[in-house]
C-alpha positions in Angstrom: 0.2 0.0 -0.1 3.0 2.1 -0.2 1.8 3.7 -3.6 -0.5 6.8 -3.6 -3.4 7.3 -6.0 -4.5 10.7 -6.9 -7.7 10.3 -4.1 -6.0 9.2 -1.3 -3.4 12.6 -2.1 -6.3 14.9 -2.2 -8.1 13.5 0.8 -5.2 14.6 3.3 -6.1 16.3 6.2 -5.4 19.7 5.7 -5.4 21.0 2.0 -7.0 23.5 1.6 -9.1 22.8 -2.0 -8.7 19.9 -3.3 -32.5 13.0 15.1 -33.9 11.5 12.1 -36.4 8.5 10.0 -34.2 6.6 8.1 -33.6 7.9 4.1 -34.6 4.6 2.9 -38.5 4.5 5.6 -38.8 8.2 3.6 -39.5 9.0 -0.3 -36.3 11.0 -1.4 -37.4 13.6 -3.6 -34.7 14.7 -7.3 -33.0 17.2 -6.0 -31.4 20.3 -8.3 -28.5 22.2 -7.3 -26.5 25.4 -8.5 -28.7 27.9 -8.4 -28.0 31.6 -7.9 -29.1 33.7 -4.9 -31.7 35.8 -6.4 -32.9 33.0 -9.1 -36.7 33.6 -10.1 -37.7 30.2 -10.9 -37.2 29.0 -7.2 -39.6 26.9 -5.9 -42.4 28.2 -3.9 -41.4 27.4 0.1 -38.0 27.0 -0.7 -35.5 28.0 1.8 -34.1 32.1 1.0 -30.4 32.3 1.7 -28.3 35.9 3.0 -24.9 36.7 2.4 -23.1 37.3 5.7 -20.7 39.6 5.8 -17.3 39.3 6.3 -13.7 42.4 7.7 -13.2 44.3 4.6 -10.6 42.7 2.5 -10.5 38.6 3.6 -9.2 36.2 1.9 -9.4 33.0 3.4 -10.4 29.6 2.9 -12.8 29.0 6.1 -12.4 24.6 7.0 -15.1 24.7 9.9 -17.7 25.7 11.5 -19.6 25.9 15.3 -21.8 26.3 17.6 -19.0 26.9 20.6 -19.5 28.2 24.2 -23.1 29.9 24.9 -25.0 31.5 22.1 -21.9 31.6 19.7 -21.2 30.1 16.7 -17.6 29.7 15.4 -15.7 29.6 11.9 -12.4 28.6 11.6 -9.5 28.4 8.9 -6.6 30.0 7.5 -5.7 33.4 5.9 -3.4 33.4 2.0 -1.1 36.0 1.2 1.4 36.3 -1.5 1.9 34.0 -4.1 4.2 31.0 -5.3 7.1 30.9 -3.3 6.0 34.4 -1.4 2.6 32.4 0.1 2.1 32.8 3.7 -1.0 31.2 5.0 -1.9 32.3 8.6 -4.6 30.5 10.7 -7.9 32.7 11.4 -11.5 32.5 13.8 -14.2 34.2 13.2 -17.0 34.6 15.5 -20.7 36.1 15.9 -22.9 35.9 17.9 -26.7 35.2 18.8 -28.8 37.4 15.9 -25.6 39.5 15.2 -25.1 38.1 10.6 -21.5 39.6 10.5 -18.8 37.8 11.7 -15.9 38.9 13.5 -12.1 37.7 13.6 -11.0 37.2 17.1 -7.2 36.7 18.0 -6.1 33.2 18.1 -2.1 32.6 20.3 0.8 32.3 18.6 1.3 28.9 17.4 -2.7 27.5 17.2 -3.5 26.6 14.2 -6.9 26.4 13.1 -8.9 23.6 11.7 -11.4 22.5 13.5 -13.7 23.7 15.8 -16.0 22.0 18.5 -17.4 23.1 22.0 -15.9 22.3 25.2 -18.8 20.6 27.0 -19.7 23.8 29.1 -19.8 27.4 28.5 -15.8 26.8 26.2 -15.0 26.2 22.3 -11.4 24.1 21.4 -9.7 25.2 18.6 -7.1 22.9 16.9 -4.9 21.7 13.9 -1.5 20.6 12.7 2.1 19.9 14.3 4.8 19.0 13.2 7.2 17.2 14.9 5.9 15.4 18.3 2.4 17.2 19.4 -0.5 18.9 17.8 -1.2 22.1 19.9 -4.5 22.3 21.1 -7.0 26.2 22.4 -9.9 26.8 24.4 -11.0 30.0 24.8 -13.1 30.4 27.3 -14.4 33.9 29.6 -12.7 35.4 26.7 -9.4 33.4 27.5 -6.9 31.0 25.4 -5.3 28.3 27.0 -3.7 26.0 24.9 -2.2 22.9 25.6 0.0 19.9 23.3 -1.5 16.7 22.1 1.6 14.2 22.0 2.0 12.1 18.9 3.6 8.8 18.6 7.3 8.9 19.7 9.0 9.4 15.5 6.6 11.3 14.1 6.9 13.9 11.6 3.6 15.6 12.3 0.0 15.5 12.4 -3.2 17.5 12.8 -6.4 16.7 14.4 -9.8 16.9 12.8 -12.6 16.8 15.2 -13.3 16.5 18.8 -16.1 16.0 21.3 -17.7 16.3 24.5 -18.6 12.6 25.5 -19.2 12.9 29.6 -18.7 16.9 30.7 -15.7 19.3 29.9 -13.0 16.8 32.0 -14.0 13.8 29.0 -13.5 14.6 25.6 -12.7 13.1 22.6 -10.3 14.4 19.6 -9.5 12.1 16.1 -7.0 12.9 13.0 -4.0 11.6 11.9 0.0 11.7 12.5 2.5 10.8 10.0 5.5 8.7 11.3 9.1 8.9 9.8 7.9 8.2 6.4 6.4 10.2 3.4 3.8 7.7 2.6 2.5 6.6 5.6 -0.3 7.8 7.9 -1.7 6.2 10.8 -5.3 7.6 12.7 -4.5 9.5 16.2 -6.9 9.0 19.0 -6.3 11.5 21.9 -8.4 11.8 25.9 -8.7 15.4 27.3 -9.0 14.1 31.6 -10.0 18.2 32.8 -6.3 18.8 33.1 -3.8 17.1 30.5 -4.0 15.7 26.5 -3.6 12.0 26.4 -2.8 10.0 23.6 -5.0 6.8 23.2 -3.1 3.4 22.2 -4.5 3.0 18.6 -5.5 -0.1 16.5 -3.9 -2.3 13.9 -6.3 -2.2 11.0 -3.0 -4.1 9.0 -2.3 -1.3 6.4 0.3 2.1 6.3 -2.9 4.3 5.5 -5.8 5.0 7.8 -6.9 8.4 8.8 -10.0 9.9 11.0 -12.0 12.6 10.1 -14.6 13.3 12.6 -16.2 11.6 16.0 -19.4 12.7 17.7 -20.7 10.8 21.5 -24.3 10.5 23.2 -22.0 9.9 26.4 -19.1 8.5 27.5 -19.8 5.3 26.0 -21.3 5.7 23.3 -18.1 7.1 21.5 -17.8 7.2 17.5 -15.3 7.9 14.7 -15.0 7.8 11.7 -12.5 8.2 8.8 -10.7 5.9 5.6 -8.5 2.5 5.4 -6.4 2.3 2.9 -7.1 -0.7 1.0 -4.2 -3.0 -0.9 -5.2 -1.9 -4.4 -4.4 1.3 -3.1 -7.7 3.3 -2.8 -9.2 3.8 0.8 -12.5 2.5 2.2 -14.8 3.8 4.6 -13.8 3.6 8.2 -15.8 3.9 11.1 -14.8 2.9 15.4 -16.5 2.7 18.2 -15.9 3.1 22.1 -17.9 1.5 24.3 -16.7 3.0 27.8 -13.5 0.2 27.9 -12.1 -0.6 24.1 -11.7 1.2 21.0 -13.2 -1.2 18.3 -13.8 -1.4 14.5 -17.0 -2.0 13.5 -18.2 -4.2 10.4 -20.2 -2.3 8.6 -20.7 -4.5 5.6 -23.2 -1.7 3.4 -20.1 0.0 3.6 -16.4 -1.6 3.9 -17.3 -3.0 0.3 -17.2 0.0 -0.9 -13.8 3.2 -2.3 -14.0 6.5 -0.1 -13.9 8.1 2.9 -16.4 9.4 5.6 -16.4 13.2 7.0 -18.5 14.0 9.3 -20.3 12.1 11.3 -23.9 13.9 13.2 -25.5 11.9 16.4 -29.2 12.2 17.6 -28.7 9.2 20.2 -27.0 5.8 21.5 -28.9 4.7 18.2 -29.2 7.0 15.7 -25.8 7.6 14.4 -25.4 9.1 10.2 -21.8 9.6 8.7 -21.2 11.3 5.5 -18.7 11.3 3.0 -18.4 10.3 -0.6 -17.7 7.3 -2.8 -15.2 7.1 -4.6 -12.9 4.3 -6.8 -11.0 3.8 -9.7 -13.4 5.0 -11.4 -13.0 7.9 -10.3 -16.6 8.9 -10.4 -17.5 10.6 -6.7 -20.2 10.1 -5.7 -22.4 11.4 -2.3 -22.3 9.5 0.5 -24.8 9.6 3.4 -25.1 6.1 6.1 -27.5 5.6 8.8 -26.8 3.1 12.2 -30.2 2.5 14.3 -29.0 0.7 16.7 -28.0 -2.4 15.2 -26.4 -1.7 11.7 -25.3 0.3 9.7 -26.7 0.7 6.1 -26.0 3.4 3.2 -29.0 5.8 2.8 -29.9 7.4 -0.7 -30.1 11.2 -0.6 -30.9 12.2 -4.0 -27.8 14.6 -4.3 -25.9 11.8 -6.8 -22.3 12.9 -7.6 -20.0 14.8 -5.5 -18.3 14.9 -2.6 -20.4 16.2 1.6 -17.6 18.0 4.0 -20.5 18.8 6.0 -23.9 17.8 8.2 -25.8 19.3 11.4 -28.9 17.9 12.9 -31.9 19.8 12.8 -35.2 19.6 14.7 -36.3 17.3 12.3 -33.6 15.6 11.1 -30.1 16.5 9.3 -28.7 18.5 6.8 -25.4 18.0 4.4 -23.4 19.8 2.0 -20.8 19.1 -0.3 -19.9 20.4 -3.3 -19.7 18.3 -7.5 -17.1 19.4 -10.4 -17.9 19.9 -13.5 -15.0 21.0 -15.2 -12.7 23.4 -13.5 -15.4 24.5 -11.2 -17.0 23.3 -8.3 -21.0 23.3 -7.2 -22.2 23.6 -4.2 -24.9 20.5 -3.0 -26.8 19.9 0.0 -30.4 19.0 0.8 -32.2 18.2 4.3 -33.5 15.2 5.8 -37.4 16.0 6.4 -40.8 14.2 7.6 -41.3 14.2 4.0 -37.8 13.3 3.3 -34.5 14.9 1.4 -35.6 17.7 0.5 -32.6 20.1 -1.2 -31.9 23.4 0.3 -30.5 24.6 -3.3 -26.9 26.6 -1.9 -26.8 29.8 -4.0 -23.5 29.8 -6.6 -20.9 31.6 -6.3 -19.5 34.3 -9.3 -15.5 33.4 -8.9 -14.6 31.8 -11.8 -13.7 28.6 -9.4 -17.0 28.0 -8.0 -18.3 27.4 -4.6 -17.2 24.7 -2.1 -19.1 24.2 0.9 -17.5 22.6 4.2 -19.3 22.6 6.8 -23.0 23.7 8.0 -24.1 24.8 12.3 -27.9 24.6 13.0 -29.4 28.1 14.7 -33.0 26.6 15.5 -34.9 26.4 12.1 -31.2 28.4 10.3 -29.1 26.9 8.9 -25.8 28.4 8.4 -23.4 27.1 5.6 -19.7 28.1 5.7 -16.5 27.1 3.0 -14.9 28.9 0.1 -15.3 30.3 -3.3 -12.3 29.8 -5.5 -10.8 32.5 -7.3 -9.1 30.9 -10.0 -5.7 31.3 -11.1 -3.7 35.0 -12.0 -1.7 36.3 -15.0 1.4 34.1 -14.2 -0.7 31.5 -13.8 -0.5 30.9 -10.2 -3.8 30.1 -8.1 -5.1 33.5 -6.5 -6.1 33.3 -3.0 -9.6 31.6 -1.8 -12.5 34.2 -0.5 -14.5 33.0 2.5 -18.7 32.3 2.1 -21.2 32.5 4.8 -25.0 31.8 3.4 -27.6 31.6 6.1 -31.5 30.6 5.5 
């Protein structure tokens, strides 16, 4: 498994561009995507999206968003300045409170990356990303102050990253998952960390019999019901969806025949209860035809679900008052197009996300619920300059 395909390269963590009823019990409605925000043929009753404002001159690609401590909503990513060898990438965090629809930048501590965000189970917010060497800095923001501690990686690590965090039994029982890279450029392994209220501790992981597996998300319904999801390398150089579970005593790989036989990866998890968990991502393999992947756990087994979205990749998911909402993107030629759908009592309904006016299109990365309102964040690809170098992405955020 030492060779790497285009798929596994593009899906490496940190790359900038590159309660519901199971769907099989609902009618699956056709999903039409890609209308502009002022499309005249909007269906009656369709969700109306409005753009959210960022500080002027913000060249940021947003990677994640979540409800943090209190009433605040957070979004994190990276600001790109310069081009070519002169490119500088700086972690960025934005915050907005209550009904304020404008994002305000929040200063990050020096050395703290920002590509993953989660509430801490109390009134605070976790922010983290990647790190070089033997640890990853993890920041906690509470009562207007930052506290940063390192999460240890295995010995002889070149570096790694934390992709997601979840409070299981409160602020002193928090799980974090991601990946690390040993001293081998072609090898990646998953990493699991636990916060005990005082420090981060690395949890021994499983031997999955491959030199490539990573974890992208983690959710918990309680101290003895924690799920993690990601991708697992296959002998032919592709990846397959990966699910792990913690029962309060140990982590184990979950058998999911309806997913294990497929190529692809899982990127997000949503849990409404011990017997109601969703996983989304992309199904892709040697055919190179990416298709949306969604699966549901009903307390007994994981089964693939049909969303009506078809081609593409899902990177964001959230609980809604009556179900879940998912967002992602597909691509036509070199232009990215946003896709999304919401599961309701009437089945899957299209979110009808607005297109970008930029030449490269729009890539949604996360979706957040605020009552009945959804906020979708990500980046708008701006193409290349006259010198052929990629131009800095622009952030986008729409609420509806």
